[in-house]
C-alpha positions in Angstrom: 0.0 0.0 0.1 1.5 3.4 -1.0 2.0 6.1 1.6 2.1 10.0 1.1 5.9 9.7 0.9 5.7 7.7 -2.2 4.4 10.7 -4.4 6.2 14.0 -5.2 5.6 16.8 -2.7 4.2 19.1 -5.3 1.7 16.5 -6.3 0.7 15.8 -2.7 0.2 19.7 -2.1 -2.0 20.0 -5.2 -4.3 17.3 -4.2 -4.6 18.5 -0.5 -5.5 22.0 -1.7 -8.0 20.6 -4.2 -9.7 18.5 -1.5 -9.8 21.3 1.0 -11.5 23.6 -1.6 -14.1 21.1 -2.7 -14.7 18.9 0.3 -18.4 19.7 0.6 -19.2 18.4 -2.9 -16.6 15.6 -3.5 -15.3 14.7 0.0 -12.1 13.6 -1.6 -10.0 15.0 -4.5 -9.1 13.2 -7.6 -6.1 14.4 -9.8 -7.6 14.9 -13.1 -9.4 17.7 -15.0 -13.0 17.7 -14.3 -16.0 19.8 -15.6 -18.3 21.3 -13.0 -21.6 19.8 -12.5 -23.2 23.4 -12.9 -21.3 24.0 -16.2 -23.5 24.7 -19.3 -22.1 21.3 -20.7 -21.0 19.3 -17.6 -19.2 16.5 -19.7 -16.9 16.3 -22.6 -18.6 15.5 -25.9 -17.2 13.2 -28.6 -16.5 14.6 -32.1 -19.7 15.1 -34.1 -22.0 14.6 -31.2 -24.3 17.4 -30.0 -25.2 18.1 -26.4 -28.9 17.6 -27.2 -28.1 14.2 -29.0 -27.0 12.6 -25.6 -30.6 13.0 -24.2 -32.1 12.0 -27.4 -30.2 8.8 -27.4 -31.0 8.0 -23.8 -34.8 8.5 -24.6 -34.4 6.2 -27.7 -32.9 3.5 -25.7 -35.9 3.4 -23.1 -38.4 3.9 -25.8 -37.3 0.8 -27.6 -39.0 -1.3 -25.0 -41.3 1.0 -23.1 -43.1 2.3 -26.0 -44.2 -1.1 -27.3 -45.2 -2.4 -24.0 -47.3 0.6 -23.3 -49.1 0.4 -26.7 -49.8 -3.3 -25.8 -51.2 -2.4 -22.5 -53.4 0.3 -24.0 -54.7 -2.0 -26.7 -55.4 -4.8 -24.2 -57.2 -2.6 -21.7 -59.4 -1.0 -24.7 -60.2 -4.5 -25.9 -61.1 -6.0 -22.6 -63.4 -3.0 -21.8 -65.0 -2.9 -25.2 -65.6 -6.7 -25.2 -67.2 -6.9 -21.9 -69.4 -4.0 -22.4 -70.4 -5.2 -26.0 -71.5 -8.8 -24.3 -73.5 -7.1 -21.7 -75.3 -4.8 -24.0 -75.9 -7.3 -26.7 -77.4 -9.7 -24.1 -80.1 -7.0 -23.0 -83.3 -6.6 -25.1 -83.6 -3.2 -26.9 -80.0 -2.2 -26.6 -78.4 -4.3 -29.5 -78.5 -1.4 -31.9 -76.3 0.8 -29.5 -73.9 -2.0 -28.8 -71.0 -1.1 -31.1 -70.9 2.7 -30.3 -71.4 2.2 -26.5 -68.9 -0.6 -26.4 -66.3 1.5 -28.2 -67.1 4.4 -25.9 -66.5 2.2 -22.9 -63.0 1.2 -24.1 -61.9 4.6 -24.7 -63.3 5.9 -21.4 -61.6 2.9 -19.5 -58.2 3.8 -21.3 -58.7 7.5 -20.3 -59.4 6.5 -16.6 -56.4 4.4 -16.3 -54.3 7.2 -18.0 -55.6 9.8 -15.4 -54.8 7.7 -12.4 -51.3 6.9 -13.6 -52.0 3.2 -14.9 -49.6 3.6 -17.8 -46.7 5.5 -15.7 -43.6 3.5 -17.2 -42.0 3.9 -13.6 -44.8 1.5 -12.2 -44.6 -1.1 -15.0 -43.9 -4.5 -13.5 -44.0 -3.3 -9.9 -47.1 -5.5 -8.9 -49.4 -4.0 -6.0 -49.1 -0.3 -6.8 -49.8 -0.9 -10.5 -52.8 -3.2 -9.4 -54.2 -0.6 -7.2 -54.6 1.7 -10.2 -57.1 -0.8 -11.7 -59.1 -1.0 -8.5 -59.1 2.9 -8.3 -60.3 3.1 -12.0 -63.1 0.6 -11.3 -64.4 2.6 -8.3 -64.2 5.9 -10.2 -66.0 4.2 -13.2 -68.9 3.1 -10.8 -69.0 6.6 -9.2 -69.1 8.4 -12.7 -72.0 6.1 -13.8 -73.9 7.1 -10.7 -73.3 10.7 -11.2 -74.4 10.5 -14.8 -77.5 8.7 -14.2 -78.5 11.0 -11.5 -77.6 14.3 -13.4 -79.3 13.2 -16.7 -82.2 11.1 -15.1 -80.9 8.0 -17.0 -81.9 4.5 -16.0 -78.7 2.5 -16.5 -78.9 -1.3 -16.6 -77.6 -2.8 -13.3 -75.8 -5.4 -15.2 -73.5 -2.6 -16.6 -72.8 -1.3 -13.2 -72.7 -4.4 -11.0 -71.3 -6.9 -13.4 -69.6 -5.1 -16.4 -67.4 -2.9 -14.4 -66.1 -5.5 -11.9 -65.5 -7.8 -14.8 -63.6 -5.2 -16.8 -61.4 -4.6 -13.7 -60.8 -8.4 -13.0 -59.8 -9.1 -16.8 -57.7 -6.0 -16.9 -55.9 -7.3 -13.6 -55.4 -10.6 -15.3 -53.9 -9.3 -18.4 -51.8 -6.8 -16.5 -50.5 -9.8 -14.5 -49.7 -11.7 -17.8 -47.9 -8.7 -19.2 -46.0 -8.4 -15.9 -44.9 -11.9 -16.1 -43.8 -11.4 -19.8 -41.9 -8.4 -18.8 -40.1 -10.1 -15.8 -39.1 -12.9 -18.1 -37.6 -10.5 -20.6 -35.7 -8.9 -17.7 -34.3 -12.2 -16.5 -33.0 -12.6 -20.0 -31.3 -9.3 -19.7 -33.7 -7.4 -22.1 -35.7 -4.3 -21.1 -33.2 -3.4 -18.4 -32.1 0.2 -17.5 -28.4 0.6 -17.3 -27.7 1.7 -13.7 -24.8 3.5 -12.2 -24.4 3.4 -8.3 -22.6 6.2 -6.7 -21.3 6.2 -2.9 -19.0 4.6 -0.6 -17.8 1.1 -1.5 -19.7 -0.6 1.3 -23.0 1.2 0.5 -22.4 0.4 -3.2 -21.9 -3.2 -2.5 -25.1 -3.4 -0.5 -27.5 -1.9 -3.0 -25.7 -3.7 -6.0 -26.5 -7.1 -4.2 -30.1 -6.3 -3.8 -30.6 -5.0 -7.4 -28.7 -7.9 -8.9 -30.9 -10.5 -6.8 -34.3 -8.9 -7.7 -33.6 -8.4 -11.6 -37.3 -8.0 -12.2 -37.2 -4.4 -11.0 -35.3 -3.8 -14.4 -32.0 -2.3 -13.1 -29.0 -3.6 -14.6 -25.9 -2.3 -12.6 -23.0 -1.7 -15.0 -20.6 0.0 -12.7 -20.0 2.3 -9.7 -18.4 5.7 -8.9 -16.6 6.0 -5.5 -14.8 8.9 -3.7 -11.4 7.4 -4.7 -11.4 5.3 -8.0 -9.9 1.9 -8.5 -12.0 0.1 -5.9 -12.0 -3.7 -6.6 -15.0 -5.5 -7.8 -15.1 -7.4 -4.7 -15.4 -4.3 -2.7 -18.2 -3.1 -4.9 -20.4 -6.3 -5.0 -19.1 -7.7 -8.2 -19.4 -4.5 -10.6 -16.4 -2.5 -12.0 -15.4 1.0 -10.9 -16.0 3.5 -13.8 -14.5 6.6 -12.0 -14.8 8.9 -9.1 -17.6 10.9 -7.8 -16.7 14.1 -9.6 -16.9 12.3 -12.9 -20.5 11.1 -12.7 -21.7 13.0 -15.7 -19.0 11.9 -17.9 -19.2 8.3 -16.9 -23.1 8.5 -17.6 -22.5 9.8 -21.3 -19.6 7.5 -21.7 -21.4 4.2 -20.8 -25.0 5.0 -21.9 -26.3 5.1 -18.3 -30.1 5.3 -17.8 -30.4 5.5 -13.9 -27.8 7.0 -11.4 -28.6 5.7 -7.8 -27.0 7.7 -4.9 -26.2 5.7 -1.8 -24.9 6.9 1.6 -24.2 10.4 2.4 -21.5 11.1 -0.2 -23.7 13.5 -2.2 -26.2 15.7 -0.4 -27.6 19.3 -0.5 -26.3 21.6 -2.9 -24.0 19.2 -4.7 -27.0 16.8 -5.3 -28.9 19.6 -6.8 -26.1 20.4 -9.2 -25.7 16.9 -10.0 -29.4 16.7 -11.0 -28.8 19.7 -13.2 -25.8 18.1 -15.0 -27.8 14.7 -15.5 -30.8 16.6 -16.9 -28.6 17.1 -20.1 -27.8 13.4 -20.3 -31.3 12.0 -20.1 -30.4 9.8 -17.1 -32.7 9.6 -14.0 -31.3 10.5 -10.7 -32.5 8.4 -7.6 -31.5 8.8 -4.1 -31.6 5.7 -1.6 -32.6 7.5 1.6 -31.7 4.6 3.8 -35.5 3.7 4.6 -34.9 0.0 4.4 -38.0 -2.1 3.1 -40.4 0.9 2.8 -42.1 1.2 -0.5 -42.9 4.4 -2.4 -46.5 4.3 -1.5 -45.7 5.2 2.1 -43.1 7.8 1.5 -43.9 11.4 0.1 -42.1 14.6 -0.1 -43.2 17.3 2.4 -41.9 20.9 1.8 -41.1 22.8 4.8 -38.9 26.1 5.3 -37.4 25.6 1.8 -36.5 22.0 2.5 -37.8 18.8 0.9 -38.5 16.4 3.8 -39.6 12.9 3.6 -42.7 11.9 5.1 -43.1 8.1 6.1 -46.7 7.2 6.5 -48.1 4.8 9.2 -50.0 2.3 7.1 -51.0 0.1 10.1 -53.0 3.1 11.4 -54.9 3.9 8.2 -58.5 3.3 8.7 -59.6 3.0 5.1 -56.9 0.4 4.3 -57.7 -1.6 7.6 -61.4 -1.5 6.7 -60.8 -2.7 3.1 -58.4 -5.5 4.5 -61.1 -6.7 7.0 -63.9 -6.9 4.6 -61.6 -8.6 2.0 -60.4 -11.1 4.6 -64.1 -11.8 5.6 -65.5 -12.2 2.2 -62.7 -14.2 0.7 -62.0 -16.1 3.8 -65.8 -17.1 4.0 -65.9 -18.1 0.5 -62.7 -20.2 0.8 -63.9 -21.8 3.9 -67.1 -23.1 2.3 -65.1 -24.5 -0.5 -62.6 -26.0 1.7 -65.1 -27.7 4.2 -65.4 -31.0 2.0 -61.6 -31.2 1.6 -61.3 -30.6 5.3 -63.7 -33.4 6.1 -62.1 -35.9 3.9 -58.6 -35.0 5.3 -60.0 -35.4 8.9 -61.4 -38.8 8.3 -58.1 -39.9 6.8 -56.2 -38.6 9.8 -58.7 -40.3 12.2 -58.5 -43.8 10.6 -54.7 -43.8 10.1 -53.4 -42.8 13.4 -54.8 -42.6 17.0 -56.1 -39.4 18.4 -58.3 -36.4 17.4 -58.4 -35.3 13.8 -58.1 -31.7 14.8 -55.4 -30.1 16.5 -55.9 -26.8 18.6 -52.9 -24.7 19.9 -52.6 -21.5 21.6 -50.9 -18.8 19.4 -50.0 -15.2 19.9 -52.0 -12.7 17.7 -52.1 -9.1 17.0 -50.3 -6.9 19.8 -49.7 -10.0 21.9 -53.4 -11.1 22.2 -53.6 -15.0 22.4 -56.2 -17.1 20.6 -56.8 -20.8 19.6 -55.5 -21.7 16.2 -56.9 -24.7 14.5 -55.1 -27.3 12.2 -55.6 -30.7 11.0 -53.5 -33.1 13.0 -50.5 -34.0 10.9 -48.1 -35.4 13.6 -48.4 -38.2 16.4 -50.6 -37.3 19.4 -47.6 -36.7 21.7 -45.7 -34.4 19.3 -45.2 -31.6 21.6 -43.6 -33.7 24.2 -41.2 -35.2 21.6 -40.3 -31.8 20.3 -37.9 -31.3 23.2 -35.8 -34.3 22.4 -35.6 -32.9 18.6 -34.8 -29.3 19.3 -31.1 -29.8 18.6 -31.8 -31.3 15.2 -33.8 -28.4 13.7 -33.0 -27.5 10.1 -33.9 -23.7 10.8 -31.9 -21.2 12.7 -33.4 -18.7 15.1 -36.6 -19.4 16.9 -38.4 -21.5 14.4 -38.3 -25.2 14.6 -38.4 -27.1 11.4 -37.0 -30.4 10.3 -36.9 -32.0 6.8 -37.5 -35.6 8.1 -39.5 -35.0 11.2 -40.1 -38.4 12.7 -43.3 -37.1 14.4 -45.2 -36.5 11.1 -47.6 -39.3 10.1 -47.8 -40.6 6.6 -51.0 -38.7 5.9 -49.7 -35.6 7.6 -46.9 -35.6 5.1 -49.3 -35.5 2.3 -51.3 -32.9 4.1 -48.2 -30.8 4.8 -47.2 -31.1 1.1 -50.3 -29.3 -0.2 -50.9 -27.3 2.9 -54.2 -28.9 3.6 -53.4 -29.1 7.4 -53.6 -25.3 7.4 -57.3 -25.2 6.0 -59.0 -25.0 9.3 -57.3 -21.8 10.0 -59.8 -20.3 7.5 -62.2 -20.5 10.4 -59.9 -18.3 12.5 -60.0 -15.7 9.6 -63.8 -15.9 9.4 -63.7 -15.4 13.3 -61.4 -12.4 13.1 -58.5 -14.0 15.0 -56.4 -14.0 11.8 -56.0 -12.5 8.5 -55.5 -14.3 5.1 -52.3 -12.6 4.7 -49.8 -11.5 7.4 -46.8 -12.9 9.6 -47.4 -16.4 11.0 -48.7 -16.4 14.7 -45.8 -17.6 17.0 -46.1 -20.0 19.9 -46.1 -18.2 23.4 -42.7 -19.4 24.3 -41.3 -18.2 20.8 -43.0 -14.7 21.4 -41.3 -14.6 24.9 -37.9 -14.8 23.2 -38.8 -12.1 20.8 -36.4 -8.9 21.0 -36.3 -5.4 19.7 -37.8 -5.1 16.1 -39.2 -8.7 15.9 -42.1 -7.5 18.1 -43.2 -5.4 15.0 -44.2 -8.6 13.3 -47.5 -8.6 15.5 -48.4 -5.0 14.8 -51.0 -6.5 12.2 -53.1 -9.7 12.5 -51.2 -12.9 12.0 -52.0 -14.5 8.6 -52.7 -17.8 7.1 -50.0 -17.1 4.4 -47.4 -14.2 4.3 -44.7 -12.7 2.3 -42.0 -15.1 3.4 -44.2 -18.1 2.6 -44.3 -17.2 -1.1 -40.5 -16.1 -1.1 -39.2 -19.7 -0.1 -41.6 -21.0 2.6 -39.6 -23.2 5.1 -36.3 -22.8 3.1 -35.6 -19.3 4.4 -33.4 -18.4 7.3 -34.9 -16.9 10.4 -33.4 -13.7 9.8 -34.7 -13.6 6.2 -38.2 -14.6 7.3 -38.3 -11.7 10.0 -37.0 -9.2 7.2 -39.9 -10.2 4.9 -42.5 -10.1 7.6 -41.3 -6.6 8.6 -41.5 -5.5 5.0 -44.9 -6.7 4.8 -46.0 -5.0 8.1 -44.7 -1.5 6.8 -46.0 -1.7 3.2 -49.2 -4.0 3.3 -52.1 -3.1 1.1 -55.3 -5.1 0.0 -53.8 -5.3 -3.6 -50.7 -6.7 -2.1 -52.6 -9.2 -0.1 -54.4 -10.4 -3.3 -50.9 -10.8 -5.0 -49.6 -12.9 -2.1 -52.7 -15.1 -2.1 -52.1 -15.8 -5.8 -48.5 -16.6 -5.3 -49.4 -18.8 -2.3 -51.6 -20.9 -4.6 -48.7 -21.3 -6.9 -46.3 -22.2 -4.1 -48.6 -24.8 -2.8 -49.0 -26.4 -6.1 -45.5 -26.6 -6.6 -44.7 -27.9 -3.1 -41.7 -25.5 -2.9 -40.2 -25.3 0.7 -43.0 -27.4 2.2 -42.1 -30.1 4.8 
């Protein structure tokens, strides 16, 4: 490792002087000529390339995949609304003559509503719950508009159009959006439809965010390199990406490497320098993003709040949102009741199988800890031998899981029928009764045993700020294969970011996970 004595004294003095003069913006100096971020042209241009051409090239790169995808979404939404409305009108006597014009009008209005609500915002494409929420909002607004038009013009609208057509349009739109989302995620896994991303900050902070972005490629950010206070950091220090320069060279690096997104991490660039960097990137066509350090909090609960000339981040408290709580409770009761009625025959057959293949009761009741520490009786189909709780003490040391959760791949207490029930999560179906009663939710963190809850510490208690669920975020992200720390992290992400739309998405993913048997034992 070189020391200061290895360099000429004149060079050392130059570097130190530059560092003292520019500490607020760059933290450390770099011995190369740079262009000010506030300059009219904050980067060096190649021969024959105009400054305006740089931004045009950036827009063209994005438009190569965003444009076709948006056109397909608009066309699909219009076809769905037109087809459903045409079917409803054609089936009603006396309305067949008006089928075509009114059906086409419905298609146009549905697209307009989705546009006004941000349903075609390219920044939300493929993000899931927030994108799906826009469809629900459009459906509610459509029903409200039909009611207002009916009252204002004294029109008698067919109930079928309001009570059947609009919900059906919304449902089919959700389905097509899901299919397009799966298509987009598939393309991104192949490295297509990705935004070239540059991460800027200290090596440790860069490595952390690079790991997250490379793991979750469906978000569409391909990290091509990083800029750090001092150039030359190894790929190992940067999470596997190359060092493309120092912080002062960010605009030039963006132009030279066709960067679409610049992500700032840590406290390297703040205040005035951050503003000047945004000016510089404006001419490159790249987007500027800042990682505020709010781990696992989604954008739906973070908003800008101007005060005294400052832009403050306001973090909402979703758990205390009465509207969302009401929607979640209604959704749980309705869907939970329907699911329970459908599951009753399956539960009955499974209970008989348990009873005739092993001694003991078919159902197993166990005290669990619910929301805010409240205890309740949770029901399951018995999948183990009668004295399983007593035998557990002898098997604790053989658990395949770390932390407080006990799991074994070859648990000797599980019966032959119980193994089948667990494979398809049939043993969990009686918990739908707990959902109907209100003890549990369809989606939420799993309810712990009292002795597990007693060993909770610090942030783990926050898992139970919402009702425990029949399924949850970590169940669809690996089920029993995840570590205790990862399970807690996913539960806390859910607690801070839940929404009715997210619940529906998790329920769908649960069905797929159960069918595949992934992580079940």
